[in-house]
C-alpha positions as CSV (number, residue, x, y, z in Angstrom):
1,X,-141.1,-78.6,23.9
2,X,-138.5,-81.3,26.4
3,X,-136.8,-79.6,28.4
4,X,-133.6,-80.0,27.4
5,X,-134.6,-78.5,23.8
6,X,-133.9,-74.1,25.4
7,X,-130.4,-75.9,26.5
8,X,-129.7,-77.9,23.6
9,X,-130.4,-74.4,21.0
10,X,-128.4,-72.6,23.0
11,X,-125.5,-74.4,23.0
12,X,-125.9,-74.9,19.3
13,X,-126.0,-70.7,18.9
14,X,-122.9,-71.0,20.6
15,X,-121.1,-72.7,17.7
16,X,-121.2,-70.9,15.2
17,X,-117.9,-70.4,13.1
18,X,-116.5,-66.7,14.0
19,X,-116.6,-65.2,11.1
20,X,-112.9,-63.9,11.8
21,X,-111.9,-67.1,11.4
22,X,-112.7,-66.3,7.4
23,X,-109.9,-64.4,6.7
24,X,-106.7,-66.2,5.7
25,X,-103.3,-64.2,4.8
26,X,-103.1,-64.2,1.0
27,X,-100.7,-66.7,-0.2
28,X,-98.2,-64.6,-2.6
29,X,-97.0,-66.9,-5.8
30,X,-99.1,-69.1,-8.1
31,X,-97.1,-71.6,-7.1
32,X,-98.1,-71.4,-3.6
33,X,-101.7,-70.7,-4.1
34,X,-101.6,-74.8,-6.3
35,X,-99.6,-76.0,-3.7
36,X,-101.9,-75.4,-1.0
37,X,-104.5,-76.4,-3.5
38,X,-103.7,-80.1,-4.6
39,X,-102.3,-80.4,-0.5
40,X,-106.5,-79.8,-0.5
41,X,-106.6,-82.0,-2.8
42,X,-104.5,-84.8,-2.0
43,X,-105.0,-85.0,1.9
44,X,-107.9,-86.7,3.6
45,X,-109.3,-84.2,6.7
46,X,-109.1,-85.1,9.8
47,X,-110.7,-83.8,12.1
48,X,-114.2,-83.7,13.1
49,X,-117.1,-81.9,12.6
50,X,-117.9,-81.6,16.1
51,X,-114.5,-80.7,16.9
52,X,-113.9,-77.8,14.9
53,X,-117.4,-76.4,16.7
54,X,-117.4,-78.0,19.9
55,X,-120.3,-80.3,20.1
56,X,-121.2,-84.1,20.5
57,X,-123.6,-86.0,20.0
58,X,-123.6,-87.7,22.9
59,X,-125.1,-84.3,23.9
60,X,-128.3,-84.8,21.8
61,X,-131.4,-86.6,22.5
62,X,-132.5,-89.7,20.3
63,X,-134.8,-89.4,18.0
64,X,-137.6,-91.5,20.1
65,X,-137.4,-88.6,23.0
66,X,-138.1,-85.7,19.9
67,X,-141.2,-84.3,19.5
68,X,-141.7,-84.5,15.8
69,X,-142.3,-80.7,16.6
70,X,-138.9,-81.0,18.2
71,X,-136.8,-82.1,15.2
72,X,-138.3,-79.9,13.5
73,X,-136.6,-77.2,15.5
74,X,-132.8,-78.3,16.8
75,X,-132.1,-79.3,12.5
76,X,-133.4,-75.8,11.3
77,X,-131.6,-74.6,14.2
78,X,-128.7,-77.0,13.8
79,X,-128.7,-76.9,9.7
80,X,-127.8,-72.3,10.0
81,X,-124.8,-73.2,12.3
82,X,-123.4,-75.5,9.4
83,X,-123.7,-72.9,7.3
84,X,-122.0,-71.0,8.8
85,X,-119.1,-73.8,8.3
86,X,-119.4,-73.5,4.7
87,X,-121.1,-77.1,6.0
88,X,-124.4,-79.0,4.2
89,X,-125.7,-81.7,4.3
90,X,-127.2,-83.8,1.7
91,X,-130.3,-86.1,2.1
92,X,-133.5,-87.7,0.3
93,X,-136.0,-85.3,0.6
94,X,-139.1,-88.2,1.7
95,X,-136.2,-89.8,4.3
96,X,-138.3,-89.6,8.0
97,X,-137.2,-86.9,10.3
98,X,-136.0,-89.2,12.9
99,X,-133.5,-90.8,10.3
100,X,-132.6,-87.2,8.6
101,X,-132.8,-86.0,12.7
102,X,-130.1,-88.7,13.5
103,X,-127.6,-88.2,10.1
104,X,-127.3,-84.6,10.6
105,X,-126.6,-84.7,14.4
106,X,-123.7,-87.4,12.6
107,X,-122.1,-85.2,10.6
108,X,-120.4,-84.0,14.4
109,X,-118.0,-87.2,13.7
110,X,-118.4,-87.2,10.6
111,X,-114.3,-85.7,9.7
112,X,-114.5,-83.1,7.7
113,X,-112.3,-79.7,5.5
114,X,-113.1,-76.3,6.0
115,X,-113.3,-74.0,4.0
116,X,-113.7,-70.6,3.8
117,X,-114.6,-69.7,0.3
118,X,-117.8,-72.1,-1.1
119,X,-118.8,-75.2,0.4
120,X,-118.6,-79.2,1.2
121,X,-121.7,-81.3,1.9
122,X,-121.8,-84.1,3.3
123,X,-123.4,-86.6,1.2
124,X,-125.0,-89.8,1.7
125,X,-124.7,-90.8,-2.5
126,X,-123.7,-93.9,-3.4
127,X,-125.4,-93.1,-7.4
128,X,-126.5,-96.9,-6.9
129,X,-130.1,-97.5,-5.4
130,X,-129.2,-101.2,-4.6
131,X,-126.2,-100.5,-2.4
132,X,-127.5,-96.9,-1.4
133,X,-127.5,-96.3,2.8
134,X,-130.9,-95.1,2.1
135,X,-133.0,-97.8,1.1
136,X,-136.4,-96.7,-0.5
137,X,-136.3,-93.8,0.3
138,X,-133.3,-93.5,-2.1
139,X,-133.5,-90.2,-4.6
140,X,-131.7,-92.3,-7.4
141,X,-134.7,-95.4,-7.2
142,X,-137.2,-92.4,-9.2
143,X,-134.0,-91.5,-12.3
144,X,-134.1,-96.5,-12.2
145,X,-137.3,-96.6,-12.7
146,X,-137.6,-93.9,-14.9
147,X,-134.9,-95.9,-17.4
148,X,-136.8,-98.8,-16.5
149,X,-140.1,-97.5,-18.3
150,X,-138.4,-96.2,-21.0
151,X,-136.3,-99.8,-21.9
152,X,-139.7,-101.3,-21.6
153,X,-141.8,-98.9,-24.3
């Protein structure tokens, strides 16, 4: 294990969301509720995930300095921490571990909204394999291959 990993795991544990922050004051009227929903839909997030949880990408070693076991451990703990913030990340299962690690840690730099009910997900899928950032690991490729096979039949 990389000597820095135990310290990093402690930092991630401290970054979990305080469950008391989930309590919110009930809105007074249905109009207030609709106004809050409309404001949430129309406004772009202004705060990064890192600003919410207090972690910075510079505190994470680059993937090339870690073993697969170290990256898997950090990802497991990091995703649990994300879950406490009602956040998730959607990555292709075939994505190499080093890329999954790097992209997951980079969520700290992404602007996002934090919700009390439901989940927000960091989703990089464009729906078009030709333009996908995941290239040959794109999950949509299997659908285009299936579609092409159906056309050939």
